[in-house]
BAMARDREN-523821 format. One record per residue: residue in three letters; x, y, z of N, C-alpha, C in turn; residue number from 1. Coordinates in steps of 0.02 Angstrom, whole numbers. Atoms other than C-alpha are relative to their C-alpha. Last residue first. Layout:
<zapas>
ALA / X / Y / Z / X / Y / Z / X / Y / Z / NUM
...
</zapas>
This chain:
<zapas>
ARG / -12 / 68 / 24 / -815 / -2817 / -1218 / -9 / -50 / 53 / 180
ASP / 62 / 29 / 26 / -894 / -2652 / -1164 / 9 / -73 / -20 / 179
ASN / 43 / 16 / -56 / -744 / -2607 / -1055 / -65 / -32 / -22 / 178
GLN / -30 / 58 / -34 / -628 / -2617 / -1206 / -43 / -21 / 60 / 177
ASP / 9 / 59 / 43 / -742 / -2502 / -1306 / 28 / -63 / 34 / 176
GLU / 71 / 18 / -3 / -751 / -2378 / -1160 / -13 / -63 / -42 / 175
GLU / 11 / 31 / -66 / -560 / -2377 / -1146 / -72 / -22 / 7 / 174
SER / -32 / 66 / 2 / -544 / -2347 / -1333 / -11 / -36 / 67 / 173
ARG / 43 / 45 / 39 / -672 / -2206 / -1323 / 30 / -70 / -1 / 172
ASN / 60 / 15 / -40 / -576 / -2123 / -1181 / -46 / -48 / -37 / 171
ASN / -20 / 45 / -55 / -414 / -2136 / -1278 / -59 / -19 / 43 / 170
PHE / -11 / 66 / 28 / -498 / -2062 / -1432 / 22 / -50 / 53 / 169
ILE / 65 / 26 / 22 / -568 / -1915 / -1333 / 9 / -71 / -27 / 168
GLN / 37 / 20 / -60 / -402 / -1887 / -1244 / -67 / -31 / -19 / 167
GLY / -31 / 60 / -27 / -309 / -1888 / -1410 / -36 / -24 / 62 / 166
THR / 22 / 54 / 44 / -432 / -1761 / -1481 / 29 / -66 / 24 / 165
ARG / 70 / 13 / -16 / -401 / -1648 / -1332 / -27 / -59 / -41 / 164
ALA / 1 / 33 / -65 / -212 / -1662 / -1357 / -72 / -18 / 21 / 163
ARG / -26 / 68 / 10 / -230 / -1622 / -1542 / -1 / -39 / 65 / 162
ASN / 52 / 40 / 32 / -341 / -1475 / -1502 / 22 / -72 / -13 / 161
LEU / 53 / 10 / -49 / -211 / -1405 / -1381 / -56 / -44 / -28 / 160
THR / -26 / 47 / -50 / -70 / -1431 / -1505 / -53 / -15 / 52 / 159
GLY / -4 / 67 / 31 / -170 / -1348 / -1644 / 24 / -52 / 49 / 158
THR / 69 / 23 / 7 / -214 / -1200 / -1533 / -1 / -70 / -30 / 157
TRP / 24 / 16 / -68 / -32 / -1181 / -1482 / -71 / -27 / -3 / 156
CYS / -35 / 61 / -23 / 24 / -1191 / -1664 / -25 / -21 / 69 / 155
PHE / 27 / 57 / 37 / -109 / -1067 / -1721 / 32 / -65 / 23 / 154
ALA / 67 / 12 / -26 / -57 / -946 / -1582 / -33 / -59 / -35 / 153
GLU / -7 / 32 / -66 / 126 / -965 / -1631 / -69 / -16 / 30 / 152
THR / -24 / 68 / 12 / 86 / -928 / -1813 / 5 / -38 / 66 / 151
ALA / 57 / 36 / 27 / -15 / -774 / -1762 / 18 / -73 / -12 / 150
ASN / 49 / 11 / -54 / 126 / -714 / -1650 / -61 / -39 / -25 / 149
HIS / -27 / 49 / -47 / 255 / -739 / -1788 / -50 / -16 / 55 / 148
ILE / 4 / 64 / 35 / 146 / -646 / -1914 / 26 / -56 / 45 / 147
LEU / 71 / 20 / 2 / 123 / -504 / -1790 / -9 / -68 / -35 / 146
GLU / 19 / 21 / -67 / 310 / -499 / -1757 / -73 / -22 / 3 / 145
ALA / -27 / 67 / -10 / 346 / -495 / -1944 / -18 / -26 / 70 / 144
GLY / 41 / 45 / 39 / 231 / -345 / -1962 / 23 / -72 / 9 / 143
GLY / 66 / 5 / -33 / 319 / -256 / -1820 / -46 / -47 / -37 / 142
ILE / -10 / 40 / -60 / 491 / -295 / -1895 / -66 / -9 / 37 / 141
VAL / -10 / 69 / 24 / 432 / -230 / -2064 / 10 / -47 / 60 / 140
ALA / 66 / 25 / 20 / 365 / -74 / -1978 / 5 / -72 / -25 / 139
THR / 36 / 21 / -60 / 532 / -49 / -1889 / -70 / -26 / -16 / 138
MET / -34 / 55 / -36 / 631 / -51 / -2050 / -41 / -23 / 60 / 137
ILE / 5 / 61 / 41 / 506 / 51 / -2152 / 32 / -58 / 37 / 136
LEU / 69 / 26 / -4 / 489 / 179 / -2013 / -7 / -65 / -39 / 135
PHE / 7 / 32 / -66 / 678 / 201 / -2002 / -69 / -31 / 8 / 134
ALA / -41 / 62 / 3 / 687 / 235 / -2190 / -5 / -38 / 66 / 133
HIS / 37 / 46 / 42 / 543 / 360 / -2173 / 38 / -66 / -6 / 132
THR / 55 / 28 / -40 / 630 / 444 / -2027 / -39 / -51 / -40 / 131
PRO / -26 / 50 / -48 / 790 / 465 / -2127 / -55 / -32 / 41 / 130
GLY / -37 / 55 / 33 / 697 / 548 / -2272 / 25 / -52 / 49 / 129
PRO / 41 / 50 / 34 / 565 / 649 / -2177 / 38 / -59 / -30 / 128
PHE / -50 / 41 / 35 / 678 / 737 / -2052 / -35 / -56 / -39 / 127
TYR / -65 / -34 / 4 / 577 / 882 / -1978 / 53 / -37 / -40 / 126
TYR / 6 / -69 / 23 / 400 / 822 / -2014 / 69 / 32 / -11 / 125
MET / 20 / 2 / 70 / 433 / 636 / -2003 / -5 / 71 / -29 / 124
LEU / -60 / 16 / 40 / 528 / 665 / -1841 / -16 / -2 / -74 / 123
VAL / -41 / -60 / -2 / 374 / 751 / -1767 / 64 / -12 / -42 / 122
VAL / 33 / -50 / 43 / 266 / 605 / -1822 / 42 / 64 / -3 / 121
LEU / -9 / 19 / 70 / 390 / 480 / -1749 / -32 / 51 / -48 / 120
GLY / -68 / -14 / 20 / 396 / 571 / -1582 / 13 / -16 / -73 / 119
ALA / -8 / -73 / 2 / 207 / 573 / -1565 / 71 / 18 / -24 / 118
ALA / 36 / -25 / 59 / 198 / 389 / -1611 / 8 / 76 / -7 / 117
VAL / -39 / 19 / 59 / 333 / 344 / -1484 / -33 / 28 / -62 / 116
TRP / -57 / -46 / 3 / 243 / 440 / -1346 / 42 / -14 / -62 / 115
THR / 29 / -67 / 9 / 81 / 346 / -1379 / 55 / 52 / -8 / 114
GLY / 13 / -11 / 71 / 177 / 184 / -1401 / -30 / 68 / -16 / 113
ALA / -65 / -18 / 30 / 243 / 196 / -1223 / -10 / 15 / -74 / 112
CYS / -21 / -64 / -29 / 64 / 200 / -1159 / 66 / 23 / -32 / 111
ILE / 44 / -51 / 28 / 8 / 62 / -1278 / 19 / 69 / 25 / 110
PRO / -18 / -14 / 69 / 158 / -47 / -1239 / -44 / 53 / -33 / 109
CYS / 60 / 7 / 40 / 129 / -30 / -1051 / 16 / 17 / -73 / 108
SER / 17 / 71 / 0 / 282 / -60 / -943 / -64 / -14 / -40 / 107
ILE / -43 / 39 / 44 / 355 / 109 / -992 / -13 / -75 / 3 / 106
LEU / -4 / -26 / 68 / 214 / 218 / -926 / 41 / -46 / -45 / 105
GLN / 64 / 15 / 33 / 177 / 113 / -772 / 2 / 22 / -73 / 104
GLY / 2 / 72 / 12 / 361 / 119 / -724 / -64 / -21 / -35 / 103
LEU / -42 / 10 / 59 / 360 / 309 / -745 / 3 / -75 / -17 / 102
ALA / 34 / -30 / 57 / 212 / 319 / -625 / 40 / -10 / -64 / 101
ARG / 55 / 44 / 20 / 295 / 196 / -505 / -36 / 28 / -61 / 100
GLN / -30 / 62 / 27 / 458 / 294 / -496 / -55 / -46 / -26 / 99
VAL / -25 / -15 / 67 / 362 / 458 / -474 / 28 / -63 / -33 / 98
GLY / -2 / -69 / 23 / 264 / 392 / -324 / 23 / 7 / -72 / 97
LYS / 56 / -42 / -18 / 307 / 217 / -267 / 8 / 69 / -32 / 96
GLY / -6 / -60 / -41 / 421 / 77 / -316 / -66 / 35 / 14 / 95
ARG / -28 / 10 / -67 / 413 / -46 / -459 / -4 / 67 / 37 / 94
PRO / -34 / -58 / -29 / 306 / -55 / -615 / 27 / -16 / 69 / 93
VAL / 44 / -38 / -45 / 268 / -226 / -689 / 39 / 59 / 28 / 92
VAL / -34 / -58 / -29 / 344 / -320 / -836 / -50 / 40 / 40 / 91
THR / 30 / -64 / 17 / 276 / -493 / -875 / 39 / 55 / 36 / 90
SER / -12 / -53 / -49 / 344 / -670 / -878 / -32 / 65 / -25 / 89
GLY / -49 / -50 / 20 / 300 / -832 / -962 / 11 / 50 / 55 / 88
ALA / -28 / 14 / 67 / 183 / -981 / -963 / 53 / 51 / -21 / 87
GLY / -56 / 46 / -6 / 146 / -982 / -776 / 35 / -14 / -66 / 86
SER / 16 / 62 / 36 / -24 / -906 / -811 / 55 / -53 / 9 / 85
LEU / 48 / 39 / -39 / 4 / -775 / -676 / -17 / -67 / -33 / 84
ASP / 69 / -13 / 19 / 157 / -714 / -771 / -46 / -46 / 41 / 83
LYS / 35 / 55 / 33 / 322 / -730 / -678 / -72 / 20 / -14 / 82
VAL / 24 / 52 / -45 / 398 / -561 / -637 / -33 / -56 / -41 / 81
THR / 31 / 55 / 38 / 503 / -432 / -728 / -18 / -55 / 48 / 80
ARG / -31 / 66 / -12 / 538 / -272 / -634 / -39 / -51 / -40 / 79
THR / 41 / 60 / 7 / 505 / -90 / -676 / 38 / -62 / 24 / 78
PHE / 71 / -15 / -7 / 565 / 89 / -645 / -45 / -62 / -1 / 77
PRO / 12 / -45 / -57 / 754 / 81 / -620 / -74 / 9 / 15 / 76
ALA / -16 / 26 / -66 / 762 / -77 / -729 / -12 / 49 / 58 / 75
ARG / 60 / 3 / -42 / 673 / -5 / -882 / 15 / -14 / 73 / 74
PHE / 29 / -67 / -1 / 832 / 51 / -971 / -61 / 3 / 45 / 73
PRO / -42 / -45 / -40 / 923 / -110 / -925 / -27 / 71 / 5 / 72
GLU / 6 / 10 / -72 / 772 / -210 / -987 / 46 / 44 / 41 / 71
ALA / 15 / -64 / -32 / 774 / -134 / -1162 / -5 / -5 / 76 / 70
VAL / -53 / -47 / 17 / 861 / -284 / -1241 / -10 / 68 / 33 / 69
ARG / -57 / 7 / -46 / 745 / -400 / -1147 / 54 / 51 / -14 / 68
ASP / -60 / 33 / 25 / 595 / -338 / -1245 / 57 / 1 / 50 / 67
PHE / -9 / 71 / -12 / 435 / -300 / -1150 / 69 / -28 / -16 / 66
ALA / 37 / 30 / -55 / 383 / -118 / -1130 / 21 / -71 / 17 / 65
ILE / -9 / -37 / -62 / 510 / -22 / -1235 / -30 / -38 / 59 / 64
LEU / -71 / 0 / -16 / 518 / -150 / -1374 / 12 / 34 / 67 / 63
ARG / -14 / 66 / -30 / 329 / -173 / -1367 / 74 / -6 / 18 / 62
GLY / 34 / 2 / -64 / 303 / 13 / -1397 / 13 / -65 / 36 / 61
LEU / -41 / -38 / -47 / 435 / 9 / -1534 / -32 / 3 / 69 / 60
ARG / -64 / 33 / -15 / 348 / -131 / -1627 / 40 / 36 / 53 / 59
PHE / 14 / 65 / -32 / 171 / -61 / -1617 / 66 / -32 / 21 / 58
THR / 20 / -17 / -69 / 233 / 114 / -1658 / -14 / -63 / 39 / 57
ALA / -61 / -21 / -36 / 326 / 46 / -1811 / -17 / 18 / 73 / 56
PHE / -41 / 59 / -13 / 171 / -50 / -1868 / 63 / 18 / 39 / 55
SER / 37 / 46 / -44 / 58 / 102 / -1850 / 43 / -61 / 19 / 54
LEU / 0 / -27 / -68 / 182 / 226 / -1922 / -33 / -48 / 49 / 53
LEU / -68 / 6 / -26 / 209 / 116 / -2075 / 4 / 25 / 72 / 52
VAL / -11 / 71 / -13 / 20 / 101 / -2100 / 70 / -11 / 29 / 51
LEU / 40 / 17 / -59 / 0 / 289 / -2081 / 8 / -73 / 18 / 50
ASP / -35 / -26 / -59 / 143 / 319 / -2202 / -37 / -17 / 64 / 49
LEU / -57 / 44 / -10 / 57 / 205 / -2327 / 41 / 22 / 60 / 48
TRP / 23 / 61 / -32 / -107 / 300 / -2305 / 57 / -49 / 13 / 47
ASP / 45 / 41 / 41 / -27 / 467 / -2343 / -16 / -66 / 36 / 46
ILE / -19 / 69 / -9 / 42 / 587 / -2213 / -49 / -41 / -41 / 45
ARG / 47 / 52 / 20 / 36 / 768 / -2263 / 29 / -69 / 15 / 44
PHE / -23 / 65 / -25 / 119 / 921 / -2187 / -53 / -52 / -16 / 43
ASN / -31 / 36 / 56 / 80 / 1073 / -2294 / 25 / -70 / 20 / 42
GLU / 50 / 9 / 53 / -45 / 1146 / -2170 / 28 / -36 / -61 / 41
ILE / 39 / 61 / -11 / 80 / 1114 / -2030 / -51 / -12 / -55 / 40
GLY / 62 / -9 / -38 / 200 / 1242 / -2095 / -41 / -63 / 3 / 39
GLY / 61 / -1 / 39 / 324 / 1225 / -2236 / -63 / 13 / 38 / 38
GLY / -2 / -17 / 71 / 480 / 1273 / -2141 / -69 / 6 / -31 / 37
GLY / -33 / 50 / 41 / 514 / 1191 / -1975 / 1 / 16 / -74 / 36
LEU / -72 / -11 / -4 / 471 / 1345 / -1874 / 39 / -47 / -46 / 35
THR / -13 / -61 / 38 / 291 / 1331 / -1932 / 74 / 16 / -1 / 34
ALA / 0 / 18 / 71 / 286 / 1151 / -1874 / 13 / 61 / -44 / 33
GLY / -59 / 38 / 20 / 340 / 1203 / -1700 / 2 / -17 / -74 / 32
VAL / -61 / -40 / 5 / 210 / 1339 / -1675 / 57 / -40 / -32 / 31
THR / 10 / -72 / 6 / 30 / 1278 / -1685 / 63 / 40 / -14 / 30
VAL / 51 / -16 / 49 / 35 / 1091 / -1720 / -5 / 76 / -11 / 29
PHE / -21 / 21 / 66 / 201 / 1061 / -1633 / -50 / 23 / -53 / 28
TRP / -55 / -43 / 23 / 153 / 1166 / -1482 / 21 / -19 / -70 / 27
PHE / 27 / -66 / 15 / -15 / 1077 / -1465 / 54 / 46 / -27 / 26
VAL / 41 / 8 / 61 / 67 / 905 / -1476 / -27 / 68 / -21 / 25
GLY / -46 / 11 / 56 / 199 / 957 / -1350 / -36 / -7 / -66 / 24
GLY / -32 / -64 / 15 / 68 / 1029 / -1233 / 48 / -5 / -58 / 23
LEU / 50 / -41 / 35 / -33 / 868 / -1245 / 29 / 69 / -18 / 22
PHE / 18 / 31 / 63 / 119 / 762 / -1202 / -47 / 45 / -40 / 21
ILE / -58 / -5 / 44 / 186 / 880 / -1069 / -17 / -28 / -69 / 20
LEU / -4 / -70 / 22 / 12 / 895 / -993 / 59 / 12 / -47 / 19
THR / 56 / -11 / 46 / -7 / 706 / -988 / 2 / 71 / -27 / 18
LEU / -16 / 34 / 62 / 166 / 687 / -911 / -55 / 10 / -52 / 17
LEU / -53 / -36 / 35 / 126 / 820 / -782 / 18 / -33 / -66 / 16
ILE / 30 / -63 / 26 / -40 / 739 / -735 / 52 / 39 / -40 / 15
LYS / 44 / 19 / 56 / 43 / 568 / -719 / -32 / 62 / -31 / 14
THR / -42 / 20 / 56 / 182 / 641 / -612 / -42 / -17 / -61 / 13
ILE / -28 / -61 / 28 / 56 / 731 / -501 / 45 / -16 / -60 / 12
ALA / 54 / -36 / 36 / -41 / 569 / -475 / 27 / 63 / -33 / 11
GLU / 17 / 39 / 60 / 117 / 472 / -431 / -53 / 36 / -41 / 10
ALA / -55 / -8 / 47 / 176 / 608 / -312 / -13 / -37 / -65 / 9
LEU / 4 / -68 / 27 / 4 / 610 / -229 / 55 / 12 / -51 / 8
GLN / 58 / -1 / 45 / 4 / 421 / -210 / -7 / 68 / -32 / 7
SER / -20 / 30 / 63 / 181 / 434 / -141 / -58 / -6 / -49 / 6
ASN / -48 / -42 / 35 / 126 / 561 / -11 / 22 / -31 / -66 / 5
PRO / 34 / -55 / 34 / -32 / 464 / 36 / 48 / 45 / -38 / 4
SER / 17 / -53 / -46 / 76 / 312 / 72 / -37 / 55 / -38 / 3
GLN / -39 / -62 / 4 / 68 / 169 / -49 / -22 / 50 / 52 / 2
MET / 42 / -59 / 0 / 0 / 0 / 0 / 44 / 62 / 0 / 1
</zapas>
């Protein structure tokens, strides 16, 4: 149980992070894009860019929240524990107050992905060429991860159904032998 002071610190941290995010988006749309040259009214993202952004954000959000390679960066704010299912592990926030609020942010792929998406869009505006190349690479990795996850889910489902079918046939064989 957190103390009232650490609950307050956590709440204030979350409010500040939300205000920073929304303020940054507002600043980019109203001022920052104008400083970049063409202005926000000339900034266009086509459907392919949107697809690339989506897959790249998916991949990078999961990289931040789950991947072992990012664990040293998460370590001050999160810890990895056994999943309740027993089939793996999960990342959970550690500590209290500010530490916990930041842990919650980076242990959630959707939360981390929100910040990643904002950063990628800003990078697309200011550095379209290099950012587009980076988007293609990370989007391909994100798409491959989805294909891998779907394949794994089909394999697990197939294995489970095969085991169930084996139990049914074994039970029938035992019933047939008992009927003799």
